[in-house]
ZANU-18116 format. One record per residue (C-alpha): residue in three letters; z, y negated, x negated. Coordinates in steps of 0.02 Angstrom, whole numbers, padded with zeros to 5 digits, always signed. Each point is the difference from the previous one (the first is absolute). Layout:
ALAZYX
...
This chain:
THR+06200-05007-05362
TYR-00180+00059+00005
TYR-00155-00107+00059
THR-00125+00107+00117
ASN-00143-00102+00104
LYS+00107+00024+00162
ASN+00136-00153-00109
LEU-00108-00075-00132
ALA-00013-00137+00140
GLU+00187-00017+00013
PHE+00029-00055-00174
VAL-00187-00082-00042
GLY-00058-00073+00166
GLN-00123+00026+00099
PRO-00198+00028-00077
ILE-00076-00180-00021
PHE-00159+00041+00017
ARG-00045+00099+00159
ASN-00076+00150+00054
GLU-00181-00064-00002
SER-00156+00121+00067
LEU-00201-00030-00006
LEU-00058-00035+00167
ARG-00179+00068+00040
GLY-00155-00024+00084
VAL-00118-00129+00076
GLY+00048-00172+00006
VAL+00129+00057-00116
VAL+00018-00061-00185
THR+00140-00005-00139
GLY+00054-00161-00080
LEU+00095-00050-00121
ALA+00148-00125+00008
TRP+00107-00085-00113
THR+00216-00010+00061
ALA+00151-00040-00066
MET+00075+00169-00025
GLY-00158+00004-00077
GLY-00191+00086+00017
ALA-00030+00081+00182
THR-00153+00090+00097
LEU-00058-00091+00154
PRO-00100+00080+00157
ILE-00128-00094+00067
GLU-00054+00034+00179
ALA-00159-00052+00094
THR-00052+00059+00184
ARG-00086-00081+00136
VAL+00090-00039+00147
HIS-00152-00032+00120
THR-00160-00060+00047
LYS+00034-00165+00115
ASN-00013-00109-00137
ARG-00017-00039-00183
GLY+00150-00044-00115
ILE+00134+00076-00115
LYS+00213+00023+00025
ILE+00116-00002-00115
THR+00166+00084-00025
GLY+00110+00071-00127
LYS+00127-00153-00018
LEU-00131-00081-00098
GLY+00035-00172-00103
ASP-00134-00138+00038
VAL-00086+00024-00173
MET-00030+00188+00038
LYS-00048-00039+00178
GLU-00112-00126-00074
SER-00079+00159-00129
ALA-00035+00110+00150
ASN-00100-00146+00102
ILE-00096-00036-00167
ALA-00028+00207-00008
TYR-00061-00003+00189
SER-00105-00142-00001
PHE-00082+00094-00172
ALA-00022+00166+00069
THR-00068-00054+00154
ALA-00119-00107-00091
ASN-00038+00107-00103
ALA-00024+00144+00116
GLU-00165+00063-00037
ALA-00011-00016-00191
TYR+00155+00171+00002
GLY-00107+00071+00161
VAL+00085-00056+00143
ASP-00115-00038+00162
ALA+00026-00204+00012
GLU+00023+00019+00188
TYR+00162+00099-00035
PHE+00102-00155-00011
LEU-00065-00089+00125
ASP+00113+00068+00131
ALA+00131+00096-00108
TYR+00176-00084+00011
LEU+00086+00104-00145
HIS+00186+00046-00068
LEU+00067-00039-00157
HIS+00153+00062-00054
VAL+00103+00016-00140
PRO+00141+00147+00033
GLU+00196-00027+00014
GLY-00017-00140+00068
ALA+00169-00081-00035
THR-00022-00007-00192
PRO-00080-00205-00006
LYS-00151+00021-00112
ASP-00122-00123-00074
GLY-00101-00054-00121
PRO-00194+00001-00021
SER+00010+00178-00088
ALA-00054+00104+00125
GLY-00154-00077+00046
ILE-00115+00122-00062
THR+00079+00132+00081
MET-00007-00093+00136
THR-00192+00014+00009
THR-00009+00147-00047
ALA+00127+00064+00151
ILE-00125-00092+00134
LEU-00178+00052-00085
SER+00081+00175+00007
LEU+00010-00037+00177
ALA-00153-00055+00058
LYS-00073+00123-00119
ASN+00096+00149+00083
VAL+00023+00074-00167
ALA+00141+00031-00078
PRO+00037-00089-00166
LYS-00004+00116-00182
ARG+00185+00107-00014
ASN+00129-00034-00122
ILE-00058-00176-00051
ALA+00088-00166+00021
MET-00053-00165-00044
THR+00066-00213+00006
GLY-00097-00132-00009
GLU-00035-00166+00058
ILE-00164-00021+00120
THR-00071-00171+00010
LEU-00150-00048+00168
THR-00138+00053-00140
GLY+00074+00169-00057
LYS+00057-00050-00175
VAL+00173+00092-00069
LEU+00137-00112-00057
ALA+00149+00037-00132
VAL+00160+00059+00094
GLY+00173+00024-00058
GLY+00148+00145-00046
ILE-00129+00114-00092
ARG+00092+00115-00081
GLU+00132+00010+00153
LYS-00158+00044+00123
ILE-00091+00127-00142
ILE+00202+00082+00008
ALA-00022+00015+00161
ALA-00119+00083+00015
ARG+00037+00146-00109
ARG+00144+00007+00083
LEU-00081+00056+00139
GLY-00135+00110-00084
ILE-00143-00131+00036
LYS-00127+00076-00109
GLU-00115-00171-00012
VAL+00007-00175+00009
ILE-00091-00142+00014
LEU+00050-00179-00077
PRO-00080-00180-00017
ASP-00093-00017-00153
ALA+00086-00161-00025
ASN+00160+00127-00018
ARG-00097+00136-00162
ARG+00127-00106-00122
ASP+00147+00035+00087
TYR-00033+00198+00019
GLU-00058+00001-00159
GLU+00169-00069-00070
LEU+00071+00117+00103
PRO+00087+00195-00109
GLU-00096+00137-00005
HIS+00150+00089+00083
VAL-00015-00102+00154
THR-00190+00009+00037
GLU-00043+00196-00058
CYS-00078+00089+00126
LEU-00049-00137+00115
THR-00194-00045+00009
VAL-00011-00185+00004
HIS-00159-00125+00057
PHE-00033-00173-00009
ALA-00059-00080+00126
GLN-00082-00182-00022
THR-00075-00007+00195
TYR+00028+00107+00133
PRO-00164+00068-00013
ASP+00067+00088-00145
VAL+00158+00072+00103
TYR-00122+00061+00128
ASP-00079+00123-00127
ILE+00123+00081-00028
VAL+00091+00015+00165
PHE-00130+00049+00103
């Protein structure tokens, strides 16, 4: 029996990891997630639906913790808009929609906080974030970046997709430094203590 690309799945089953691709543009940011199968990229999209009233809609089959994280990201972005070059009046009547694609797949956890914040600010500034960069980290209402889990798996996911730069919480520095060199090679990793650290790298 000969194994080929066409018949390989018959013998070993379907691939564990889906075919991933980087989404790019204004309001689009790549996050990193941990799943039962390992690490994965997690694109976040933000758009303005209308200007009749302010608010935010959140979709993508998100769990309660992730919904709370999205609301924290929205509150932080709106409260600090001017500090990041956004007209304070932008959010007064902007109804936003924040979406995490692959809506059939359940998602939860706080680790997309800085990613969601960046997507919202990118939209409000009308400026696309830096290319080939991904991030993970919980955000607080005061802009602190907190530690998250699954660092090894997330770094592997970033490398698998050809991402060149990654932003991690400074509180995860030791987790990263304990990874073997073959996992971290070819990556530039930045560590953030507060959201301004993230902003300065991405924009």
